[in-house]
C-alpha positions as CSV (number, residue, x, y, z in Angstrom):
1,M,-13.1,15.4,-4.9
2,T,-16.3,13.9,-6.1
3,N,-17.2,10.4,-5.0
4,I,-16.0,7.6,-7.2
5,S,-18.6,5.0,-8.0
6,F,-17.7,1.7,-9.6
7,G,-21.2,0.1,-9.5
8,Q,-21.8,-3.6,-9.3
9,S,-20.1,-6.3,-11.4
10,P,-20.1,-10.1,-11.4
11,R,-18.0,-11.7,-8.7
12,Y,-14.3,-12.3,-9.3
13,T,-14.0,-9.7,-12.1
14,L,-12.6,-6.2,-12.5
15,G,-15.8,-5.0,-14.0
16,D,-15.6,-3.1,-17.3
17,W,-11.8,-3.4,-17.4
18,D,-11.5,-2.7,-21.1
19,N,-13.1,0.7,-20.7
20,K,-12.1,1.7,-17.2
21,A,-8.5,0.4,-16.5
22,S,-6.0,3.2,-16.7
23,V,-3.6,1.1,-18.8
24,R,-6.4,0.8,-21.4
25,T,-7.9,4.3,-21.3
26,R,-5.3,6.9,-20.1
27,R,-3.2,8.8,-22.6
28,D,-1.7,10.9,-19.8
29,H,1.9,11.8,-19.3
30,Y,3.3,12.2,-15.8
31,R,5.9,15.0,-16.4
32,L,6.3,17.5,-13.6
33,P,4.6,20.8,-14.5
34,D,6.5,23.8,-15.9
35,D,5.2,25.9,-13.1
36,L,6.3,23.5,-10.4
37,E,8.0,26.2,-8.2
38,Q,4.8,28.3,-8.2
39,Q,2.7,25.2,-7.4
40,L,4.9,24.3,-4.5
41,S,4.2,27.7,-2.9
42,R,0.6,26.6,-2.3
43,R,0.5,22.8,-2.9
44,D,2.2,19.8,-1.4
45,W,4.4,17.0,-2.7
46,F,2.7,14.6,-0.3
47,P,-0.3,14.9,2.1
48,P,0.8,16.2,5.5
49,A,-1.6,13.8,7.1
50,F,0.5,10.9,5.9
51,I,3.7,12.4,7.2
52,P,2.7,13.7,10.7
53,Y,6.3,14.3,11.7
54,V,6.3,17.4,9.5
55,E,4.0,19.0,12.1
56,H,6.6,18.5,14.8
57,P,7.7,21.9,16.3
58,L,11.3,21.4,15.1
59,V,10.2,20.9,11.5
60,R,7.7,23.8,11.6
61,Q,10.4,26.0,13.0
62,A,12.7,25.0,10.1
63,G,10.2,26.5,7.6
64,R,8.1,25.4,4.7
65,A,11.1,24.7,2.4
66,V,12.4,22.1,4.7
67,A,8.9,20.5,5.1
68,Q,8.5,20.4,1.4
69,R,11.8,18.7,0.9
70,L,10.9,16.1,3.5
71,A,7.6,15.6,1.7
72,A,9.5,15.1,-1.6
73,N,11.7,12.6,0.1
74,H,8.7,10.8,1.4
75,L,6.9,10.8,-2.0
76,L,10.0,9.4,-3.7
77,Y,10.2,6.7,-1.0
78,F,6.5,5.9,-1.5
79,L,6.9,5.7,-5.3
80,D,10.0,3.4,-5.1
81,Y,8.1,1.3,-2.6
82,T,5.1,1.1,-4.9
83,T,7.2,0.1,-7.9
84,M,8.7,-2.7,-6.0
85,L,5.5,-3.8,-4.3
86,E,3.6,-4.0,-7.6
87,H,6.3,-6.2,-9.3
88,R,7.7,-8.3,-6.5
89,V,4.7,-8.8,-4.2
90,V,1.3,-8.1,-5.8
91,N,2.0,-9.5,-9.2
92,R,3.7,-12.5,-7.7
93,S,0.6,-12.9,-5.6
94,V,-1.8,-13.0,-8.5
95,E,0.5,-15.5,-10.3
96,T,-0.7,-18.0,-7.7
97,I,-4.2,-17.6,-9.0
98,I,-3.2,-17.5,-12.7
99,H,-1.0,-20.6,-12.7
100,G,-3.0,-22.7,-10.2
101,E,-0.5,-22.7,-7.4
102,L,-3.1,-22.7,-4.7
103,A,-4.3,-26.2,-5.2
104,V,-7.9,-25.1,-5.1
105,P,-10.3,-24.8,-8.1
106,I,-10.0,-21.4,-9.7
107,P,-13.2,-20.0,-11.4
108,R,-12.5,-18.9,-14.9
109,R,-13.5,-15.3,-14.3
110,M,-11.2,-15.1,-11.3
111,K,-8.2,-16.2,-13.4
112,T,-9.1,-13.7,-16.2
113,A,-9.4,-10.9,-13.7
114,A,-6.0,-11.9,-12.2
115,L,-4.4,-11.5,-15.6
116,Q,-6.0,-8.1,-16.0
117,L,-4.9,-7.1,-12.5
118,Y,-1.3,-8.2,-13.3
119,T,-1.3,-5.9,-16.3
120,D,-2.7,-3.0,-14.2
121,E,0.1,-3.4,-11.7
122,G,2.8,-3.3,-14.3
123,Y,1.5,0.0,-15.5
124,H,1.3,1.4,-12.0
125,A,4.9,0.4,-11.5
126,L,5.8,2.2,-14.8
127,F,4.2,5.5,-13.9
128,S,5.3,5.4,-10.3
129,N,8.9,5.0,-11.5
130,E,8.5,7.7,-14.1
131,V,7.6,10.3,-11.4
132,A,10.1,9.0,-8.9
133,E,13.0,9.4,-11.4
134,Q,12.0,13.1,-12.0
135,I,11.9,13.8,-8.3
136,A,15.3,12.1,-7.7
137,N,16.8,14.1,-10.6
138,L,15.3,17.4,-9.4
139,Y,16.8,17.1,-5.9
140,G,19.9,15.0,-6.8
141,I,18.9,12.1,-4.7
142,D,21.2,9.1,-5.3
143,D,20.8,7.0,-2.2
144,R,17.6,5.1,-2.9
145,Q,17.8,1.9,-0.8
146,P,15.0,-0.7,-1.1
147,P,12.3,0.1,1.4
148,R,12.7,-2.0,4.5
149,R,9.1,-3.2,4.3
150,I,9.6,-5.0,1.0
151,N,12.4,-7.1,2.5
152,R,10.3,-7.9,5.6
153,L,7.3,-8.9,3.4
154,L,9.6,-11.2,1.3
155,S,11.0,-12.7,4.5
156,T,7.5,-13.9,5.2
157,I,7.8,-16.1,2.1
158,D,11.3,-17.3,3.1
159,A,9.9,-18.4,6.5
160,A,7.1,-20.4,5.0
161,S,7.5,-24.0,3.9
162,P,7.6,-24.5,0.1
163,M,4.1,-26.1,0.3
164,D,2.7,-23.1,2.2
165,R,4.3,-20.3,0.1
166,P,1.5,-20.0,-2.5
167,L,-0.9,-19.2,0.4
168,A,1.5,-16.7,1.9
169,W,1.9,-15.0,-1.5
170,L,-1.9,-14.8,-1.9
171,L,-2.3,-13.3,1.6
172,L,0.4,-10.7,1.0
173,G,-1.5,-9.5,-2.1
174,F,-4.8,-9.5,-0.3
175,V,-3.6,-7.3,2.5
176,S,-1.7,-5.0,0.2
177,E,-4.6,-4.4,-2.1
178,T,-7.2,-3.9,0.5
179,I,-5.0,-1.4,2.4
180,I,-3.7,0.7,-0.5
181,A,-7.0,1.7,-2.0
182,R,-8.0,3.3,1.3
183,E,-4.6,5.0,1.5
184,L,-4.9,6.4,-2.0
185,L,-8.4,7.6,-1.4
186,A,-7.2,9.7,1.5
187,I,-4.3,11.0,-0.5
188,T,-6.3,12.4,-3.4
189,R,-8.5,14.4,-1.1
190,N,-5.6,16.7,-0.5
191,T,-4.2,19.6,-2.6
192,L,-1.1,18.2,-4.3
193,V,1.2,19.1,-7.2
194,C,-1.0,18.4,-10.2
195,T,1.1,15.6,-11.7
196,V,1.2,13.7,-8.4
197,Y,-2.6,14.2,-8.0
198,R,-3.3,12.8,-11.5
199,M,-1.1,9.9,-11.0
200,L,-2.6,9.0,-7.6
201,R,-6.1,9.5,-8.9
202,N,-5.6,7.2,-11.8
203,H,-4.0,4.7,-9.5
204,L,-6.9,4.9,-7.1
205,E,-9.5,4.2,-9.7
206,D,-7.8,0.9,-10.5
207,E,-7.0,0.0,-6.9
208,A,-10.6,0.3,-5.8
209,R,-11.5,-2.5,-8.2
210,H,-8.5,-4.5,-7.1
211,S,-9.5,-4.2,-3.5
212,R,-13.0,-5.5,-4.2
213,Y,-11.6,-8.3,-6.3
214,F,-9.1,-9.4,-3.6
215,S,-11.8,-9.3,-1.0
216,E,-13.9,-11.7,-3.0
217,V,-10.9,-13.9,-3.7
218,F,-10.2,-14.1,0.0
219,Q,-13.8,-14.9,0.8
220,Y,-13.7,-17.7,-1.7
221,L,-10.3,-19.0,-0.5
222,W,-11.4,-19.0,3.1
223,S,-14.5,-21.0,2.3
224,V,-12.4,-23.9,0.8
225,L,-9.5,-24.0,3.3
226,D,-9.5,-26.7,5.9
227,S,-9.1,-26.0,9.7
228,T,-5.3,-26.6,9.6
229,Q,-4.9,-24.2,6.6
230,R,-7.1,-21.7,8.3
231,D,-4.9,-21.8,11.5
232,L,-1.8,-21.2,9.3
233,A,-3.5,-18.4,7.4
234,A,-4.6,-16.7,10.6
235,G,-1.1,-16.5,12.0
236,M,0.2,-15.3,8.6
237,L,-2.4,-12.5,8.4
238,L,-1.6,-11.3,11.9
239,H,2.0,-11.0,11.0
240,I,1.5,-9.6,7.5
241,I,-1.0,-6.9,8.6
242,G,1.4,-5.8,11.3
243,L,4.3,-5.5,8.8
244,Y,2.3,-3.1,6.6
245,F,2.1,-0.5,9.3
246,E,5.6,-0.6,10.8
247,P,7.5,2.7,10.3
248,D,10.8,2.7,8.6
249,D,12.5,4.7,11.3
250,S,16.0,4.1,9.9
251,W,15.0,5.7,6.5
252,L,13.2,8.5,8.4
253,L,16.3,9.4,10.3
254,R,18.3,9.5,7.0
255,S,15.6,11.7,5.4
256,L,15.7,14.1,8.3
257,A,19.5,14.2,8.2
258,S,19.4,15.1,4.5
259,V,17.8,18.4,5.4
260,G,20.2,19.2,8.3
261,F,18.7,17.8,11.4
262,D,21.2,16.2,13.8
263,N,20.7,12.7,15.2
264,Q,19.3,14.0,18.5
265,S,16.7,16.3,16.8
266,S,15.8,13.6,14.3
267,R,15.1,11.0,17.0
268,Q,13.0,13.6,18.8
269,I,11.0,14.2,15.6
270,V,10.2,10.5,15.0
271,S,9.6,9.5,18.6
272,G,5.9,9.9,18.3
273,L,5.7,7.2,15.6
274,L,7.4,4.7,18.0
275,L,5.3,5.3,21.1
276,P,3.7,2.2,22.7
277,G,0.3,1.7,21.0
278,A,1.1,3.8,18.0
279,H,1.6,0.8,15.7
280,A,-1.7,-0.8,16.7
281,R,-3.5,2.5,16.2
282,R,-2.2,2.7,12.7
283,V,-3.4,-0.8,12.0
284,R,-6.9,-0.1,13.3
285,C,-7.2,3.0,11.2
286,G,-5.5,1.7,8.0
287,A,-6.7,-1.9,7.8
288,V,-10.5,-1.2,8.0
289,S,-11.1,-2.6,4.5
290,T,-9.0,-5.6,5.2
291,F,-10.8,-6.5,8.4
292,A,-14.1,-5.9,6.7
293,A,-13.3,-8.5,4.0
294,M,-12.1,-10.9,6.7
295,S,-15.3,-10.4,8.6
296,D,-17.4,-11.0,5.5
297,A,-15.6,-14.2,5.0
298,G,-16.4,-15.4,8.5
299,F,-12.8,-15.1,9.8
300,F,-13.8,-13.5,13.1
301,D,-16.5,-16.0,13.8
302,N,-13.7,-18.1,15.2
303,G,-13.2,-17.0,18.8
304,H,-9.5,-17.9,18.8
305,Y,-8.7,-15.9,15.7
306,R,-10.7,-12.9,17.1
307,Q,-8.7,-13.2,20.3
308,L,-5.4,-13.2,18.4
309,F,-6.2,-9.9,16.7
310,S,-7.7,-8.4,19.9
311,Q,-4.6,-9.2,22.0
312,A,-2.5,-7.5,19.3
313,G,-4.6,-4.4,19.7
314,F,-5.8,-4.6,16.1
315,I,-9.5,-5.0,16.8
316,D,-11.9,-4.7,19.8
317,G,-12.2,-7.7,22.0
């Protein structure tokens, strides 16, 4: 895939949104291709690098058809998660900017970009759901429970005091948007079913702008928080970043059971994801852009905050 360049734009904007946002420029449909069966003989539903358990000897022994069905399950889970994340987390996060809930001055351009980003995320939820429904119908998947991570992210809001909830919402959006752009960039480097590739590529082009925007918003916010608010935000960030990299092992076990693996085999297949240190390694690899934005804001200049993240295994000491 060729490199995507977005150039430079004024701070707190989404650049040339009118001419680059997918909701403004794309006239694509996301119907699965007529030659889907032929494509699946040489392409994947979901990148194997993001579902390492399909490389387990028990899955490899079961054959490509089983691996593809597991990949379809995972893609459906990812799309359902994306739909809920965009609506219930990210758009709620930008509402704190749009409606002045943060009790800090909001630059006009920052608010305008937040309104544009809100529109983008609604469109991402729309096309994610469109592809998800087709996959669910194709395989007759009826049991689509809310991804566990969504509930755990929302529990962060419930645990905060009413006064602190706008800050918690903003941090949820910041972490989400600085992680997902990196994830999608890696995804589109793989050979995927054409519809999935187009959808993720269009999503990526928007999310790269969102990641930059949220990084700038965080840097601005950090500069105006007092020491008490910074202490609160540091604890929230440690918790939130960890949540984004927890595996949903209960869902994984159900997915493996759906293709015929018994409980003992399923637990053996997912055991690698639950090894000591595996979670911290996922954080260190996946939150690079998040940590870079925090570093640019001066977050890690504070020795206590740096120690918190180092003790968790998320950064070097």
